[in-house]
C-alpha positions in Angstrom: 96.4 116.3 94.9 95.6 112.6 94.2 97.1 109.1 94.6 98.5 106.8 92.2 96.3 103.8 91.3 97.0 101.2 91.6 96.0 98.0 89.4 94.7 94.9 91.6 97.4 92.2 92.4 96.6 88.4 92.5 97.8 87.7 95.6 95.4 89.9 97.9 98.3 89.7 101.0 98.7 90.7 104.5 97.3 90.1 108.0 94.3 91.5 108.8 95.4 95.1 109.9 92.6 95.3 112.0 94.8 92.6 114.6 98.3 94.8 113.9 99.0 97.1 116.1 100.2 100.2 114.1 100.8 101.2 110.9 103.9 102.5 108.6 103.7 105.6 107.2 101.1 106.5 104.9 103.0 105.9 101.1 101.6 105.9 97.4 103.1 103.2 95.1 103.8 103.4 91.5 102.3 101.1 89.2 106.1 100.2 88.0 106.5 98.6 91.6 103.4 96.3 91.4 103.9 92.4 89.9 102.0 91.7 86.5 100.1 88.7 87.7 97.4 89.0 85.5 95.6 92.0 83.5 94.4 94.4 85.7 90.9 96.2 85.5 90.5 99.0 84.0 92.2 102.3 86.1 89.7 105.1 87.0 90.7 108.4 85.9 93.0 110.5 88.6 90.4 112.7 91.4 90.5 116.8 90.4 93.4 118.8 92.4 91.3 121.5 93.5 88.5 119.4 95.1 88.5 119.3 99.6 91.4 117.5 101.2 89.1 115.7 102.8 86.9 115.4 99.5 85.5 111.6 99.3 87.4 110.7 95.8 90.4 112.4 96.4 93.5 110.4 97.0 95.8 110.5 100.0 99.2 112.0 100.6 101.2 112.3 104.2 101.0 116.3 104.5 97.5 116.1 104.6 94.4 115.6 105.8 93.1 111.6 105.0 90.0 110.9 103.3 86.6 110.1 104.9 85.2 106.7 104.5 82.4 107.1 101.9 84.4 107.2 98.8 87.1 104.3 99.2 85.4 101.8 97.8 86.9 102.5 94.0 90.8 102.4 95.7 93.3 99.7 94.8 95.8 98.8 97.1 99.5 97.4 96.4 100.4 94.1 96.9 102.0 93.7 100.8 104.3 91.0 99.3 106.4 93.0 97.1 107.6 95.5 100.6 111.0 94.4 101.4 112.1 91.3 103.1 112.9 93.7 106.6 109.6 95.1 106.8 107.5 93.7 109.1 104.2 91.6 107.3 101.7 94.7 109.9 103.4 97.1 108.6 103.3 96.9 105.3 99.5 96.0 105.5 99.4 99.2 107.9 100.9 101.4 105.5 97.8 100.9 103.0 95.7 101.9 105.7 95.5 105.5 104.2 94.4 104.4 100.6 91.8 101.3 102.1 90.0 99.9 104.2 91.8 96.9 105.3 90.3 95.9 108.7 87.6 93.8 106.7 86.0 90.1 107.7 89.2 87.5 106.2 92.0 89.7 108.7 94.2 89.9 105.4 94.8 92.9 103.3 92.0 93.2 100.6 90.8 95.7 97.8 88.2 97.4 99.3 86.0 97.2 96.4 86.6 92.9 97.0 85.3 93.1 100.1 82.3 91.2 101.0 81.1 93.0 104.1 80.1 96.2 104.4 82.7 98.3 105.7 83.1 101.9 106.8 87.0 103.6 107.6 87.0 106.5 109.4 89.8 108.8 109.7 90.5 110.7 113.0 89.9 114.1 111.2 86.6 113.0 110.9 86.2 111.7 114.2 87.5 115.2 115.3 84.8 117.3 113.0 81.8 115.7 114.9 82.6 118.2 118.1 82.3 115.5 120.1 84.5 113.9 123.0 83.6 110.3 122.9 83.5 107.4 120.5 79.9 106.6 121.4 78.7 110.2 120.6 81.2 110.8 117.5 80.1 107.1 115.2 76.8 107.8 115.3 77.6 110.2 112.5 78.6 108.1 110.1 76.1 105.0 108.6 74.5 102.1 110.1 75.8 103.1 113.6 73.8 104.0 117.0 74.8 105.7 119.8 72.9 105.6 123.2 73.4 107.7 126.5 71.7 107.0 129.8 71.5 106.5 133.3 74.7 106.1 135.5 76.7 106.8 132.5 76.1 103.9 130.7 76.7 104.2 126.8 75.2 102.1 124.0 77.3 101.7 120.6 74.8 99.4 118.0 74.5 98.2 114.2 71.5 98.3 112.2 69.4 97.6 115.8 71.0 94.9 117.4 71.4 96.6 120.6 71.6 96.1 123.9 70.6 97.7 127.5 73.9 99.8 127.4 76.0 96.9 127.1 77.5 97.6 124.2 78.1 93.8 124.4 76.6 93.0 120.6 79.4 94.8 119.1 82.9 93.9 119.7 85.8 96.5 120.1 89.6 96.3 119.0 92.1 98.6 119.5 94.6 98.1 117.1 93.7 94.1 116.5 93.2 93.3 120.3 89.7 93.5 122.1 88.9 95.7 125.0 86.0 94.1 125.8 85.6 94.0 129.3 86.0 90.4 131.2 83.4 90.6 133.4 80.2 92.1 131.0 81.8 92.1 127.6 80.9 95.6 127.1 83.1 98.3 125.9 83.3 101.1 127.9 82.7 104.2 124.8 82.7 106.4 126.9 85.7 109.0 129.0 86.9 105.4 130.2 88.1 104.7 126.2 89.4 108.1 125.0 89.8 108.8 121.4 93.8 109.9 122.2 96.8 109.2 119.6 94.0 107.8 116.9 94.9 107.5 113.5 91.7 106.0 111.8 88.7 103.7 113.4 87.9 100.7 110.9 84.0 99.5 110.9 82.9 96.4 110.0 78.6 96.4 109.9 77.1 92.7 110.5 78.9 89.2 111.5 82.7 88.8 112.6 82.0 85.4 114.8 84.1 83.3 111.6 87.1 84.9 112.5 86.6 86.8 116.1 84.1 84.9 117.8 82.0 86.3 120.2 80.8 89.9 120.6 81.4 90.5 117.1 77.4 89.9 116.5 76.4 93.3 114.4 79.7 94.0 113.8 83.6 94.8 114.5 84.6 98.5 115.3 88.9 98.4 115.3 90.7 101.5 116.7 93.8 102.1 115.0 96.4 104.7 116.3 99.4 106.4 114.9 102.8 104.4 115.0 106.1 106.7 115.2 106.4 106.5 111.5 103.5 108.5 111.5 104.4 111.7 113.0 108.0 111.6 111.2 107.9 113.6 107.8 109.6 115.2 105.3 112.8 112.8 106.1 113.1 113.9 109.6 113.8 111.5 112.9 111.4 112.8 115.1 108.2 114.3 115.0 105.2 116.0 117.7 102.3 117.3 117.7 100.0 119.0 120.6 96.5 119.8 120.9 94.2 122.1 123.5 90.1 122.4 123.7 88.5 124.8 125.9 85.0 125.9 126.3 82.5 125.6 128.3 81.2 123.8 131.3 84.9 124.2 132.4 85.6 121.7 129.9 89.3 121.0 128.3 91.1 118.5 126.4 95.1 118.0 126.1 96.9 116.1 123.9 100.2 115.6 123.3 102.5 113.3 121.3 106.5 113.1 120.3 108.1 110.4 118.5 111.7 109.6 117.6 114.0 107.1 115.4 117.4 106.4 116.7 119.4 103.3 114.6 116.7 100.0 113.8 114.5 101.4 117.0 111.2 103.4 116.7 109.8 104.9 119.2 106.3 107.2 120.6 105.2 108.6 123.6 101.8 110.3 124.2 99.5 111.8 127.0 95.9 112.5 126.7 94.0 114.7 129.5 90.3 114.9 130.0 88.2 117.4 132.5 84.7 119.0 132.3 81.9 119.6 134.9 79.3 118.5 132.3 76.5 120.4 130.8 74.4 119.6 133.7 71.1 117.9 132.4 69.1 117.4 135.9 69.1 120.8 137.1 66.0 122.0 138.4 65.7 125.5 139.1 62.0 124.8 140.2 63.5 123.1 144.0 66.6 125.1 143.2 68.7 122.6 142.6 71.9 122.0 139.9 73.4 118.8 139.0 77.2 118.5 140.0 77.8 115.0 139.7 78.5 114.9 135.1 82.2 115.7 136.2 84.6 114.3 134.6 88.8 113.8 135.2 90.8 111.8 133.0 94.5 110.9 131.9 96.2 108.5 129.9 99.5 107.9 129.2 100.8 105.6 126.2 103.9 104.3 124.7 105.2 102.3 121.4 108.4 101.1 120.9 109.4 99.3 117.2 112.3 97.1 116.9 112.3 96.2 113.2 109.8 93.1 113.7 109.1 93.5 117.0 107.0 96.3 117.7 105.7 96.7 121.8 102.9 99.0 123.2 101.4 99.8 126.1 98.3 102.5 127.8 97.8 103.4 130.9 94.5 105.4 131.7 92.9 106.6 135.4 89.3 107.7 135.3 86.9 109.5 138.0 83.9 110.6 136.5 80.9 111.5 138.3 77.1 109.8 137.4 74.2 111.9 137.3 71.3 111.5 139.0 69.2 112.4 142.1 65.8 111.4 140.0 63.5 108.1 140.5 63.4 106.6 136.7 61.2 103.7 135.8 63.2 101.6 133.6 64.4 97.9 133.4 67.6 98.3 132.5 71.2 97.4 134.4 69.8 96.8 137.2 65.9 96.7 137.0 64.2 99.7 138.6 66.7 102.0 139.9 66.7 105.2 141.6 70.0 107.1 140.3 71.5 109.0 143.9 73.3 112.6 143.1 76.7 111.5 144.8 77.3 108.6 143.3 81.8 108.6 141.3 83.0 105.9 139.6 87.0 105.5 139.3 87.8 103.7 136.8 91.8 102.7 136.1 92.8 100.2 132.7 96.5 99.2 131.6 96.6 97.3 128.3 99.9 96.2 126.8 100.9 93.7 123.8 103.9 92.7 121.7 103.9 91.7 117.8 106.3 90.0 115.8 105.8 88.3 112.6 108.4 87.0 110.0 108.7 85.7 106.1 109.1 82.4 106.2 109.3 81.8 102.7 108.4 83.5 99.9 104.9 81.9 100.1 104.4 82.2 103.5 104.6 84.8 106.2 103.7 84.3 109.9 102.4 86.5 113.1 102.2 85.9 116.3 100.9 88.5 119.4 100.6 88.5 123.2 98.2 90.9 125.2 96.8 91.8 128.6 94.4 93.9 130.0 94.0 94.8 133.6 91.3 96.6 135.1 90.4 98.3 138.7 86.7 99.8 138.8 85.6 101.0 141.6 81.9 102.6 142.4 81.1 104.4 145.5 76.9 104.7 145.7 75.2 106.7 148.3 72.4 104.4 149.7 69.7 106.5 150.0 67.2 104.0 151.8 68.6 103.5 155.1 71.4 105.8 155.5 74.0 103.7 155.8 77.8 105.3 154.9 78.2 105.0 150.6 79.0 101.5 149.9 81.9 100.9 147.6 81.9 97.7 145.2 85.3 97.0 143.7 85.8 95.0 140.7 88.9 93.8 139.4 89.2 92.1 135.4 92.6 90.2 133.8 92.5 89.3 130.7 95.9 87.4 129.3 95.8 87.0 125.4 97.0 86.0 122.4 97.1 85.0 118.5 99.7 83.5 115.7 98.3 83.1 111.9 99.9 82.5 108.9 98.9 83.4 105.7 99.8 81.2 102.4 99.3 83.1 98.8 99.3 79.9 96.2 98.2 82.2 92.9 94.8 82.8 92.5 94.1 81.7 95.9 95.3 83.1 99.1 94.2 81.1 103.0 94.7 82.8 106.2 94.6 80.5 108.9 95.6 80.5 113.0 94.4 80.3 116.4 93.9 82.8 119.3 93.6 82.1 123.0 92.6 84.2 126.2 92.0 83.6 129.7 89.9 86.1 131.9 89.8 86.0 135.6 87.7 88.4 137.6 87.3 89.7 140.9 83.7 90.4 141.6 82.2 90.4 145.2 78.8 90.7 143.1 77.9 86.2 142.4 75.7 84.4 143.2 75.2 82.1 146.1 77.4 79.2 146.2 80.2 80.2 143.6 83.4 81.4 144.6 85.8 84.4 142.9 87.4 81.6 141.4 85.0 80.4 139.6 84.4 83.2 137.5 87.1 82.8 134.9 87.0 82.0 131.6 89.5 80.3 128.9 88.6 81.2 125.1 90.1 78.4 122.4 90.1 79.7 119.4 90.6 78.1 115.7 89.8 79.9 112.2 90.4 79.7 108.7 89.7 81.9 105.9 89.7 81.2 102.1 89.5 83.5 98.9 90.1 82.2 95.0 89.8 84.5 92.2 89.5 82.0 89.6 88.6 85.2 87.0 89.6 89.2 87.6 86.3 90.3 88.1 85.3 87.4 90.3 86.3 86.9 94.1 84.5 83.8 95.7 85.7 83.4 99.7 84.6 81.5 102.4 85.4 81.0 105.9 84.7 79.3 109.7 85.8 79.5 113.3 86.0 77.3 115.6 84.9 78.4 119.9 85.7 76.3 123.1 84.6 77.9 125.7 86.6 76.7 129.1 84.1 77.8 132.2 82.8 75.8 135.3 80.3 74.1 135.1 79.0 75.5 138.0 78.9 78.8 135.8 77.5 78.0 133.0 75.2 75.1 132.9 74.5 75.0 129.5 77.6 75.4 128.0 78.0 75.0 124.5 81.3 75.2 121.6 80.5 77.0 118.8 81.1 77.0 114.9 80.9 80.0 113.1 80.6 79.8 109.1 80.1 82.5 106.3 80.7 82.6 102.4 80.8 85.5 99.8 81.0 86.3 96.4 81.8 89.4 94.8 81.5 90.1 90.9 82.6 93.5 89.2 80.2 93.9 86.3 82.3 97.1 85.2 85.2 99.3 86.6 82.0 101.6 88.0 79.2 98.5 88.7 80.0 96.2 91.7 77.7 93.8 93.0 78.5 91.2 96.5 76.1 89.2 98.2 77.3 87.3 101.6 76.0 85.1 104.8 77.9 84.9 107.3 76.5 83.3 111.0 77.6 85.0 114.4 77.2 84.2 118.1 77.4 86.0 121.3 78.0 83.7 124.5 77.1 84.9 127.7 78.9 87.0 129.5 80.0 85.9 132.8 77.7 89.1 134.6 75.1 87.6 133.3 76.0 83.9 134.1 76.7 84.8 137.6 76.1 88.9 138.7 74.1 88.8 141.8 74.2 92.8 142.5 72.0 94.9 144.6 72.2 98.7 143.1 70.2 101.6 144.8 66.6 99.8 145.5 67.1 97.0 143.0 68.3 93.5 141.8 70.2 92.1 139.5 70.9 88.0 139.4 72.2 86.4 136.8 71.4 82.9 134.9 73.5 79.8 134.6 71.1 77.9 131.9 71.4 81.1 130.0 72.2 79.7 125.6 74.5 81.7 123.6 72.5 83.9 120.9 73.4 83.3 117.3 72.4 85.5 114.7 72.4 84.2 110.7 72.6 87.1 108.8 72.4 88.0 104.8 73.2 90.5 102.7 73.4 92.1 99.4 74.6 95.4 97.9 75.4 97.2 94.9 77.8 99.5 94.3 77.8 102.3 91.5 80.6 104.8 90.7 78.5 107.2 87.7 79.9 110.5 86.3 83.4 110.0 86.0 83.6 108.5 89.2 83.0 111.7 91.3 79.4 110.5 92.7 79.6 107.3 94.7 76.0 105.5 95.2 75.6 102.8 97.0 72.7 100.1 97.8 72.6 97.2 101.0 70.0 95.7 101.5 70.4 92.3 104.7 68.5 90.4 106.4 69.2 88.8 110.2 67.7 86.4 112.5 68.5 86.1 116.0 68.0 83.5 118.2 67.7 83.0 122.0 67.9 86.7 123.2 69.6 87.8 125.9 67.9 90.4 127.9 66.6 91.8 131.7 63.3 90.4 132.5 61.4 91.6 136.1 60.9 88.5 138.2 58.9 90.5 141.1 58.7 93.8 142.5 62.3 95.6 141.1 64.3 92.1 140.8 65.1 91.2 137.6 67.4 88.2 136.0 69.2 87.6 132.8 66.8 85.5 130.3 67.4 83.9 126.7 63.4 86.0 125.9 63.2 84.4 122.2 64.1 85.5 119.0 64.4 88.8 116.5 64.2 89.5 113.4 65.3 92.4 111.8 65.3 93.6 108.4 66.4 96.5 106.0 68.4 98.5 103.9 70.7 101.3 103.4 71.0 104.0 100.7 74.3 105.8 100.7 75.0 108.9 98.3 78.9 110.4 98.3 79.8 113.2 95.7 82.5 116.0 94.9 81.5 119.2 93.4 85.1 120.7 92.4 83.6 123.8 91.1 82.2 125.0 94.6 85.6 122.6 96.1 82.8 120.5 98.3 82.1 117.7 99.2 78.7 115.7 100.5 77.8 112.2 102.1 74.2 111.7 102.8 73.0 108.0 104.3 69.2 106.9 104.9 68.6 103.6 106.5 65.3 101.7 107.3 65.3 98.9 109.8 62.2 96.9 110.0 63.1 95.0 114.0 60.9 93.3 115.9 60.9 90.9 118.8 59.0 87.4 117.7 56.3 86.2 119.6 57.4 84.4 122.3 55.8 82.6 125.6 53.0 84.8 125.3 54.2 87.7 124.3 53.3 88.7 121.5 55.3 90.4 118.7 56.6 93.8 119.2 59.1 95.9 118.1 62.7 95.4 119.0 64.3 98.0 121.7 66.2 101.3 120.5 65.8 100.1 116.7 64.6 103.5 115.2 63.0 102.6 111.4 64.7 105.6 110.1 67.7 107.2 110.6 69.4 109.5 108.1 73.1 110.5 108.2 74.4 114.1 106.2 78.0 115.3 106.4 79.7 117.9 104.4 82.6 119.9 104.1 84.1 122.6 101.8 87.1 124.6 101.4 87.4 128.8 101.2 90.6 128.7 99.5 93.8 126.7 101.5 93.3 128.8 104.3 90.0 127.6 106.3 87.0 124.6 106.3 84.2 124.5 107.3 82.5 120.6 108.0 78.7 120.2 109.5 76.9 116.5 110.5 73.9 116.3 110.8 71.4 113.0 111.7 67.7 112.5 112.2 66.7 110.0 114.6 63.4 108.2 114.5 60.3 107.1 116.8 62.3 104.0 119.3 60.9 102.4 121.7 62.3 102.3 125.6 62.4 99.2 127.3 61.5 101.3 130.4 57.9 101.8 130.9 55.3 103.7 131.8 51.5 103.5 133.6 48.9 104.7 131.5 46.9 107.1 133.2 43.5 105.8 131.9 44.4 102.1 131.9 46.6 101.5 134.7 48.7 99.4 133.0 52.4 99.4 132.6 53.3 99.9 129.1 56.3 100.6 126.8 57.7 104.0 126.7 58.0 105.4 123.2 60.5 108.4 122.6 59.5 111.2 119.9 62.6 111.3 117.0 65.0 114.1 116.7 67.3 115.9 115.1 70.7 117.1 115.4 73.8 118.8 114.5 77.2 119.5 114.8 79.5 121.3 112.5 83.4 122.8 112.6 84.8 125.8 111.5 88.2 126.0 111.1 91.6 128.1 109.3 95.4 127.4 109.1 96.9 130.1 110.7 100.3 128.9 109.1 102.3 125.3 108.2 101.5 123.1 111.2 99.1 125.4 113.1 95.2 125.3 112.8 92.9 126.9 114.7 88.9 126.2 114.7 85.5 126.1 116.8 83.3 123.4 117.6 79.5 124.0 118.3 77.2 120.3 119.3 73.7 120.4 119.1 73.4 123.4 116.8 69.8 123.5 117.1 69.5 123.3 120.5 67.1 120.6 120.3 65.7 118.9 123.1 65.5 115.1 122.8 65.6 112.0 125.1 68.1 109.3 123.6 66.9 107.1 126.7 63.6 107.2 128.5 64.8 110.2 131.6 67.5 111.0 130.0 68.3 114.6 128.3 70.3 115.0 125.5 73.0 117.6 126.0 72.5 121.1 124.8 74.1 123.5 122.4 77.6 123.8 123.4 80.2 125.4 121.8 84.4 124.8 122.2 87.5 126.1 120.6 90.7 124.1 119.8 94.7 124.6 118.7 96.5 122.0 117.0 100.0 122.3 116.2 101.9 119.5 114.0 105.7 119.7 113.3 
């Protein structure tokens, strides 16, 4: 089975689906349906029909799982403006998600070969194949991405070595195009508090995205795209359902059920997700007869979506109770300086997200889109006070965000322009603020405007450029060094031959200090963490060049990408004295590196393979008498490998593996010979996961998942061991 290939169309249309709430049903189109405004590029030969269902180069179909991200760079897509006038712009763009990466740095649908950024398109089935439960754990098996888990259930996702100490605030997380970053910390929570429920796919930009997204889109953007009602209604039916149940060791379970239906012009979907586990008990100590019982999780989420023609509404509510592993004394410079992790802490979190989106075709050349969204979060952490035997402390934090965006798409032959603006109003109610600050002052308003244009003088050449302006409205008592930001970008893509493309781009990104970095005054255990109102915004200048080659009748894809990053005014925590730390600008950082990717489909053995290698030279530059040194959490060498094979039509096997080289942790240990504190260097490690499954009957699949197959012993961060070998089984039913 293969998709119909469509020639490139002159008006690349759509407002970037990364800011759309959903998608219509995945569809293929015929070349006869597309306008013939210019001579199209030669089309590649169709893919062989007997390769695995998720082989890199097979096309999509609504009757089977989607292909993985690595093989889509040559897929041509139809023009969304060719859709009927009563279909929404965002829906017409989202319909293309099964064929191409469309969440790009241009906020409009583009043929993947024309996108100037390094992008990945990860279907839900690929994430599930990793056998992991959280976004952080799953996404680390895909090129360029990194995940670190550590104390207090902190988890950080980063790209190309530009991470942070468990804050993940240098990578922007979107859900159906709206930001999920925490208004207080700028962090997105990639653990159980952001469940991977009702997923259709995840789209990733590796590189600066501030020219359209503003702050936090520093080293990349992740957009979680959920299924819409039409994704579950197949074969002409007006309803559809699916359900799955996973069980395994440590009393772990995961359940999900979804139902969708259509009545007249109204489509709706409801979803439930639940997860529970006693955890892997990472800190058991047989010598002291201690059992780590504080890694339990209990998460519930309910969500719903309603669509009436061009109007789309959705909302979700998540409640989670999460234990914090502890009971150990760990010297580290992390979120709370030198922390003592007590054994009976628990975190309770509730999240509510809602959005409304609407678009309208104004004329043949203009279409407009608008959305409004809100986020409410309540987070309570009960911390045992192990030093003065007082009752457990229970700090409570609340966050509220109101936001909206309006944008328009102008298509004039060879020129396509997207322009618009957005607004965010964040309010944080947190008792742990610096003296002299009131609760009313921990708020911010951000007003942004952007424009992005693409021009195609000839069919082989794509020129694009854009810029964004962000105005920050934060009380001067909170941010004394407040500044507005301008983020430009420019790129060129040249298709030398149908199987050979080159691209180069420049981009500038920024990250404004978060309200927590500016105003926090928090005592955690035996440590104190202070904000700093004189922080400067971080900036990042990136140069990137890439070549993409499809030899052997496009059954092999070879990609090489080189990049140079210069980050200025890095924000990090520094020890002031004892166990008191403060956020400070700690100088500049330089990251150079390259990524090599290869993917192949081998029809003779019904298999497909992906391999990628990343090299990083990430250095924190000399600053204030401190010599140049390696950047934290930036291993020089990282290898990714994935493979899949089908056994006829009834069974399949998938393997995911990563190797992570030596890297430095921000923690310090005392050198027994010199008595000096030295930064911890963690050894490299190799780990693998696998899934084996069978299609019992139409719509019914059973599978067995294995994580850390070789039971590797390693630490992702200092003092935090990785989970051991784990095995789970899952049943999935779809109708």
